[in-house]
C-alpha positions, 0 to 999 in steps of 0.5 A: 254523289253519283246520283247527281251526275245526270243533273250536272250533265243536263245543267252543263249542256243547258248552260252552254247553249243558253250562254251562247244566246248572249255571249256574242253580244259583247264580241260583235264590234270585234267580229264586225272589224275582223270579218268586215261586216255591218249591222245587218251581218251582226244581226244575223250572227244573233238571229241565226242562232235564235231562229234555229232554236225557235223553229226546231224546239217543238219538232225536236221534242216530238222527235225525242219522244220517237227516238229517245231523249238520250240519243237526241241530247247526245246528237245535239251536243255533237252538232253544237260542238262541231258548229262551235268549231266552225264558228271559231274558224269562220273567215267570212260573216256568211260562214259565221252566220251559217255556223251559228244556225247549225249551233242553233239546231244542236242547241234546239236538240239539247234544249228540247230534251234536258227536262225530259231526261231529268224527269225520267231520271229523278223522282219525288223530292230529288226531281224537285231539286233537279228542276230547281237547279236546272232553273237556276242555271238557266236563269244565270246563263244570260249574266254569265254569257256577257261577262265570259264573252268580255273576258274571252274577247279581251284576253284572247279573241272573239273566236274563243267565245266559240272555242270554249264550247269544245271542252265543255261539250266533250265533258258533257258528252262523256258524262251523258253517256255514263249518267243517263240510262236508256230512254223510252221511245214512242215509235208510234209518235208521228212527226209534223214535218210539213208544219215544221217546214212552214213555221221555219219558212215563216219565221226566217222569211219575216226576219230576213225581210225586216233586216233587209228593209233596214238595209235597203229601205221599206220600198225594197221589192225583195224585202216586201215580197219576203215578208209577204211570203213569210205571212203566207207561210204562217197562214199555211202553218195554221192550215196544216196544224188544223188538219194534222193528226199530230200537230206540232202546235195543237191550235186548240191550245191557242183558244185557251186565254191563259195560254195565249197570254203566256205566249204573248208575254214570253215573246214580249219578254225577250223583245223588250228586255234583250233585243236591244242588247246588241245595240247597247254593246255597240254603243259601249264599245264603238262610241264610248270605246270601252273594252269588251270586258268592261262592256260585259260588266256594264250589262251585268246589272240586269241579269244580277237584278233578275236573279236576285228578284227571282230568288227573293220573290219567286216562291211568293209569286206562285200565289200571286195572280199571273195578271200581276206577276206576268202582266204588271211585270212586263209593264215594269220591264217596258218602263225600264226599257223606257228609262234607257232613253235617257242616254245622250251624247254626254252619257257614260255607261252609268246611264244604263244602271236605272233602266237595267235594274228596272228591266231586271226586276221585271224579268225576275217577276215574269220569267219564273212564272211563265212556264209554270203558268203556261203549263198549268193552263193546259191538260197535263198530257200537253204540258211538254208541248206547252213548255216547248211553245213557251220557249219557242215564243221567247226565242222568236221574240228575240229574233224578231226583236233584234231584226226590228230594233236594228231596222228602227236604229238604222232608220233613225241613225244610218249604218252603225259604222262611221257615224257621229255619236249624236246620230248613234244615240238618236238611233239607240234611243229610238230603238229602246223606245220601241222596245219599251212600247212593246213591253208595255203593250204586251204586258197590258195585253197579258193583263187583260187576257189573264183577267178575262180568264179569272172572270170566267173561272169565277163565274157561278155555274148556271142553276139547273132549270127545273123540269115540269 
């Protein structure tokens, strides 16, 4: 039994950090009332965490190689626990958002190291079992998050969605100290600090600009200048990476058609499937007056369907071309988001079922294939970077999606507070319609790129030209 303690320690930390992506969704209405914040503040409660994860995953992976995966994992756990406590006692939305960002920093340190720890601990068949269990835990986290968030918010308060992390983190830290052996270190590994800074500035500035534009209008000077600054920071990131001796993201990977398709799909998956969930939660609780628990259960069918489809067909999808498992899966997911536009002023929570089931089926097709396809598209020595880049794209897709859909919602309906049901539904339908379009477009793009890659791979080698 002791053999599996490292697996339990890694899975417990992973479950905790991924649950915190979704656990806040059903608590948002209570947070809004308690802290007196509006839609933009609620967007940052979600995005503060997702942005920190996206900005730091790759750099923490490099740092873990340098100082060791175990110290990095333990540091992340301690920071995550401290930030969770700060979230739970926050008295203003600004403090809550800052604490959520600190949570994201700790979560990035954990997320960047769990697979490395498992890889170093297990070999052969045990390694396959460990990776499979880790993947199952990661897949179940979204569904557990919305239900646990509902239970804690209903029975105690929204603050307990953060306090619950404290005993879990304590157990995980104790297990990790015992279970994991010393981690190998590569002291020669250089850190791409300029690249990390440029990427973090780009992601944060663009997200801030979009959220501010939703609040103050697209003519707002600060919103526009911040977005432009973010674009310039992204260009700077590209220049830095092209010249760096140890880039955070080697740009030659982006020239690989299959890998680029995987990144597009990863961002599109999070945007189309999950970015509208905060708005759906507000509709369920503020407009339909459901309890937090009922709202969480109403949002569960997506996760359950994804888990069932992934478990039933995941192994078979390995033999299917990624243009179908990923490209067509994203189109299906987008169509599911489109089904959510049937919500009208007379709808109950049951109106979510058709769309959530179809979205879940799409997620179940796409998610299991993403990492495997992306890592197979690059040389083995770059597989860790590839996995980190894919997870980064997923978190960045969520962060930008929450920002953009919130802005679309506000443009169509006004602020989420003190509005009629009719206006709220108009805004929600417009937002999920945009999510549907993004899912379908990303799916078509991935389909085309994977198909082009397959054509190149199938092209016959040119015949040698005879000499003489």
